[in-house]
C-alpha positions in Angstrom: 20.1 29.6 66.0 17.3 27.8 67.9 15.6 24.5 67.2 12.0 24.7 66.3 9.6 21.9 67.2 6.3 22.3 65.6 4.7 19.1 67.2 6.0 19.1 70.7 2.7 17.0 71.9 3.4 14.4 68.5 0.8 14.1 66.0 -2.0 15.6 68.6 -2.2 19.1 67.8 -1.5 18.9 64.1 -4.5 16.5 64.0 -6.7 18.5 66.2 -6.2 21.6 64.6 -6.9 20.1 61.3 -10.2 18.6 62.9 -11.2 22.3 64.1 -10.4 24.0 60.8 -12.6 21.1 59.1 -15.4 21.8 61.4 -15.4 25.8 60.8 -15.3 25.3 57.3 -18.0 22.9 57.3 -20.1 24.8 59.6 -19.4 27.8 57.6 -20.5 26.0 54.3 -23.8 25.1 55.7 -25.0 28.0 57.0 -23.7 29.9 53.7 -25.9 27.3 51.9 -29.0 28.5 54.4 -28.1 32.1 53.9 -28.5 31.6 50.0 -31.9 30.2 50.1 -33.2 32.8 52.6 -33.9 36.8 52.4 -33.8 39.8 54.7 -32.8 39.5 58.4 -32.4 35.6 58.0 -30.1 35.9 55.3 -27.7 38.3 57.1 -27.9 36.1 60.4 -26.9 33.1 58.5 -23.8 34.8 56.8 -22.9 36.2 60.3 -23.2 32.8 61.7 -21.1 31.3 58.7 -18.5 34.3 58.8 -18.0 33.7 62.5 -17.8 29.7 62.2 -15.3 29.8 59.6 -12.9 32.9 61.3 -13.4 30.9 64.6 -12.2 27.7 62.7 -9.2 29.2 61.2 -8.2 31.1 64.5 -8.5 28.0 66.6 -6.8 25.8 64.1 -4.0 28.4 64.2 -3.4 28.5 68.0 -4.1 24.9 68.5 -1.2 24.1 66.5 0.6 26.8 68.5 0.2 24.5 71.3 2.6 22.4 69.9 5.3 24.9 68.9 8.4 25.2 70.9 12.0 26.8 70.6 14.7 25.1 72.1 16.5 27.4 74.7 13.7 29.9 75.4 10.2 29.6 77.0 7.4 31.1 75.0 4.6 33.5 76.2 1.7 35.3 74.2 0.8 38.9 74.3 -2.9 38.8 75.1 -4.3 41.8 73.6 -2.2 41.1 70.2 -3.6 37.6 70.4 -7.4 38.6 70.9 -6.7 41.1 68.1 -5.8 38.3 65.5 -9.1 36.8 66.4 -11.1 39.7 65.6 -9.1 40.1 62.3 -10.0 36.8 61.3 -13.8 37.0 61.9 -13.9 40.4 60.3 -12.2 39.9 57.0 -14.1 36.4 56.8 -17.1 38.4 57.6 -16.4 40.4 54.8 -15.8 37.9 52.1 -18.7 35.8 53.0 -21.2 39.1 52.9 -19.4 40.1 49.5 -20.4 36.6 48.1 -23.6 36.7 49.9 -25.2 40.0 48.4 -23.1 40.8 45.3 -25.2 40.5 42.1 -21.7 40.0 40.1 -20.7 36.7 41.7 -17.7 36.2 39.9 -16.3 39.5 40.8 -17.2 39.1 44.5 -15.7 35.5 44.3 -12.4 37.1 43.2 -12.2 40.2 45.6 -13.7 38.4 48.3 -11.2 35.6 47.8 -8.2 38.0 47.6 -9.3 40.0 50.6 -10.1 37.0 52.9 -7.0 35.5 52.0 -4.9 38.2 52.9 -6.9 38.6 55.9 -6.1 35.0 57.1 -2.7 35.6 56.4 -2.7 38.9 58.5 -4.2 36.8 61.1 -1.5 34.2 61.3 1.4 36.6 61.1 -0.3 38.9 63.9 -0.6 36.1 66.0 3.0 35.4 65.5 3.9 38.7 66.6 2.1 38.3 69.8 4.6 35.4 70.4 7.3 36.4 73.2 10.7 34.8 73.5 14.2 35.4 74.3 15.5 35.8 70.9 14.9 37.4 67.5 12.3 36.2 64.8 13.1 36.2 61.2 11.1 35.0 58.2 12.0 33.2 54.8 10.4 35.6 52.5 9.9 32.8 49.7 8.2 30.8 52.2 6.0 33.9 53.4 4.8 34.7 50.1 3.9 30.8 49.4 2.0 30.7 52.6 0.1 34.1 51.6 -0.7 32.6 48.1 -2.0 29.4 49.5 -4.1 31.5 51.8 -5.6 33.4 49.2 -6.3 30.3 47.0 -7.9 28.2 50.0 -10.1 31.5 50.6 -11.4 31.8 47.0 -11.8 27.9 46.9 -13.8 28.2 50.2 -16.1 31.0 49.1 -16.3 29.3 45.5 -17.7 25.9 47.3 -20.2 28.2 49.5 -21.8 29.4 46.3 -21.7 26.3 44.4 -21.8 23.2 46.6 -25.1 22.3 48.3 -25.4 18.4 49.2 -24.1 17.3 52.7 -21.8 14.9 51.4 -20.2 17.6 48.6 -20.1 20.0 51.8 -18.2 17.6 53.8 -15.7 16.6 51.1 -15.0 20.6 50.4 -14.6 21.1 54.2 -11.9 18.3 54.5 -10.0 19.8 51.5 -10.4 23.4 53.0 -9.2 22.1 56.2 -6.0 20.7 54.9 -5.6 23.8 52.8 -6.0 26.1 55.9 -3.4 23.7 57.8 -0.8 24.0 54.7 -0.8 27.4 55.0 -0.2 27.5 58.5 2.9 24.8 58.6 4.2 26.7 55.3 4.1 30.1 57.2 5.9 28.3 60.4 8.7 26.9 58.1 9.6 30.4 57.2 10.4 31.1 60.8 14.1 31.4 61.8 14.7 32.0 65.4 18.1 33.5 66.8 17.8 32.5 70.6 19.3 34.9 73.1 19.4 32.9 76.4 18.1 35.2 79.2 17.1 35.0 82.9 14.8 37.7 82.6 11.1 37.1 82.9 9.2 36.8 79.6 5.7 39.3 79.3 2.4 37.7 78.3 0.7 34.6 79.3 1.6 31.0 78.7 -0.4 28.9 76.2 -2.2 26.7 78.7 -2.9 29.9 80.9 -4.5 31.8 78.0 -4.5 29.9 74.6 -5.9 26.6 75.7 -8.7 27.8 77.7 -9.6 30.2 74.7 -9.2 27.3 72.2 -11.5 24.8 74.1 -14.3 28.2 74.3 -14.3 28.5 70.7 -14.2 24.8 70.1 -17.2 24.5 72.4 -19.0 27.1 70.1 -18.1 25.4 67.0 -19.7 22.0 68.4 -22.8 23.8 69.8 -23.4 26.0 66.7 -22.8 22.7 64.3 -25.7 21.0 66.8 -28.1 23.9 66.1 -27.5 24.1 62.5 -28.0 20.4 62.1 -31.3 20.3 64.0 -32.8 23.6 62.4 -35.0 23.0 59.4 -33.9 24.0 56.0 -36.2 26.3 54.0 -37.3 23.4 51.6 -38.1 21.2 54.7 -40.2 24.0 56.6 -41.9 24.5 53.0 -42.6 20.5 52.5 -43.8 20.4 56.3 -46.5 23.3 55.5 -47.6 21.8 52.5 -48.1 18.6 54.1 -50.2 20.3 57.0 -52.1 22.2 54.6 -54.7 19.6 53.7 -55.2 18.7 57.2 -56.1 22.3 58.1 -58.4 22.7 55.1 -60.2 19.4 55.7 -60.5 21.0 59.4 -62.2 24.0 58.1 -64.8 22.1 56.3 
């Protein structure tokens, strides 16, 4: 049985992965708040941005944490197409959940259905990402811990969608994003504790890319996307701010007309 190390760089990868999860959650919540106050194309665009932010945050959290994952007695490689597929799955299922909440008239049913779908999708993303790992050995899972990780994913996703519907103030969004980041991180490490590896040492080369060749540059790129999108959302005025600005300018325009 190979020894599994989930933090080969110490606290760096767990802390950084948690920060990425919180960023994605905070940005996703802010965008959803904007979406629920908008109509038509603007609502759709805000929901797409929210889904991409949350999906990107979850995926980046997973693979930043995986940068610190190691197994004694074998190198690790990553199947590139399967890893990218896990990213697309994360974005697609979160998009489905966010749109269900954003457009459904029955918010309670949409919350339950969207939370279940999104949670199962997040769990699928994780285990699909794990299936992309190549090593000299056989991977098995503890069924009880796998089930627990799926339950955590569903609860976390449902809580995230509930927060998107009910939380408005920036302070509340910040607190909710910290809690959501913790929930996503808990799901990841619960799923990782379920992993068992029977190492079979071999001199043969492993297919795929190393974490630093592929995962690290992609995580940096997606992290940059979150930072830039966060700045855009923070600087763009809300619907209320635009209305206040328009009403403040109205008397000036009326006076000029006279």
